N, C-alpha and C positions, 0 to 999 in steps of 0.2 A: 495589105487592110487587117484592120482591127475589129475584131469580131465586138457585135455589143454587146454578148452576154460577158464577153471576159472582162471588158469595162466596169460594168456594172457587178462584178463580181472583188474586180480591185478596188473598187470604191468604197463597197463592202467589208473588204480586208483590211483598209488601211480605216475605214470608221471603228472596227473593232479593237483595233492596236492604240489608235488617240485617245479611243475613250475608256479604255482597258475592261472591254465587254469578254464576256467568257466566252462564249461561241455564237455562232450564226442562227440557233434557235432562241438564244436569249432574245437578239435583235430582233428575228420576228414578233413575238412574244410582246416589244413594246412597242412595235410598229403595229399590231394589231388593239391594244391598249391606246395609243395613239389615236389611233381611227372612230375608234370606240366613244372617244371623251374622253378619257381616262390618263390620268397621268401614270409615267413608267413610275415603279418607286425601285430605290435599290437596298438590296438589306445589308446591313451591316457586317459583316465576318467576324467573328469572336477571335481577340487574338489569344493564345495560349499566356497567362503570364508568365514572369519571368523565374526560374530558380532564386532563392534566397535563401546564402545561408545564417547559420544558425546565430553567428555573430552579427552578420547585416541586422537580422532582426532586434540582437539586444540595441544595434546603436539607432532602429528607427525609430524604436520603441522609447528611448533616453532622449531622441530628438522631440518626440511629439508629447511625452510630459513637460519638458523644458520648455517648448514653444506652447502651453496652454491646449492641450487637446489639438492641435489645426489640421485634422486627419486629410484635409485637401492640399494642403500646401505640401502637405506630407508624400503622397502620393505623387506630385508631381515633381516634388525632389530629387524621389527615392528610386521613382520609375516604377511606383506599383499599381495597385487598388486602392480608395478608399475603404474598401471592406477589410482587405487583408491587414492592410494601419490598425483599422479600428479594432477586428478579432487580437492583434498580438497584444495590443494595449490593457482589452479587457481581461485577455488571459493572466498577464503579467501582474494588474492587479488586484485579481481573484486571488491568487494562489501568493501573490507577494513574493512570487521566486522565477530567480530567470530562468528556469529548469522546464519553468512552466512550457517555453516556446522551444521546444524540442519537438523535431518530428519524430513520433513514436512509433506511426504507422510501420505495421509487419515484422514488430520487434518483440511481441506478445511469446512465443513462440519459446524463448529460453528459460521463462520466467518458471522458477522449482517451486513444487505443492507448497503450502504456507503450515497446513499441519497434517497429522497422522495420516485421517482420512480422507484427506485431499491425495494423498501420497499413495494411498491403497487405491481407490477410483482411477488415480491414472495408470497404475500397474495394472488394474483389471481392465481399462482401456486398450493398453498396450496388447496384453495376453490374447484378447479375443482377437486384435489388428493380425497379431501373428500366426494366432489358429483358422482365423480365413486368407490369409496367404498361403498357410500349411494347406487348407482344402483345395482351395483352386488349382494352386498347381499339381496334388493326386488325381484332380479330375483330368486335367489336363492330361498330366500321363496318362493313366486310362484311356482317353480317346484317341489317345496319340499311337499307344497298341492295338486299337479296334482298329485305327485304319489302317496303320498297315499289316494287319490280318485280314483285311479284306480282299488281298488278292490270292491270300492263303486257297487252297482246292479242296483240300480235305481237313475234318474240322482237328486232325492230334496233330497235324503238321503248323508246327507253330514257327514263327520268325522268332532270335532274338535279336538283339541290337545288339553293336559293336559299341565299346567302350571306349 
């Protein structure tokens, strides 16, 4: 004998699969909205843009310039967003150089200081960082010795670390 609950549950599962509904709670919320006279609204999930290489960016910008700044058609043709095509074209037109399209995120660490003052400031920062690291190491070793000596019964009896 088929249980009516199982039949309803399988119908609900079929509906969630058929209409690509995330789960039962979403379906319940939609039923509540529908019963209250409101239309359930499905939010569009934004997709991540695809990665575009430097050479592809150049090709896209050349195409946009050749086709009289038609960003919408470029977006459709190259499978990118309108705003990306627009931004890359604007970057190129402002700098009038293809290197403006390079992705420079995370590349500033290797830059060498320009003048003597910058060089000295960088050296001071590096020395302060080394000093702070050394202070932390000394504090750690002192704390480690203190912890190991807690087990000692007599004050003059100190455990020595083996190297």
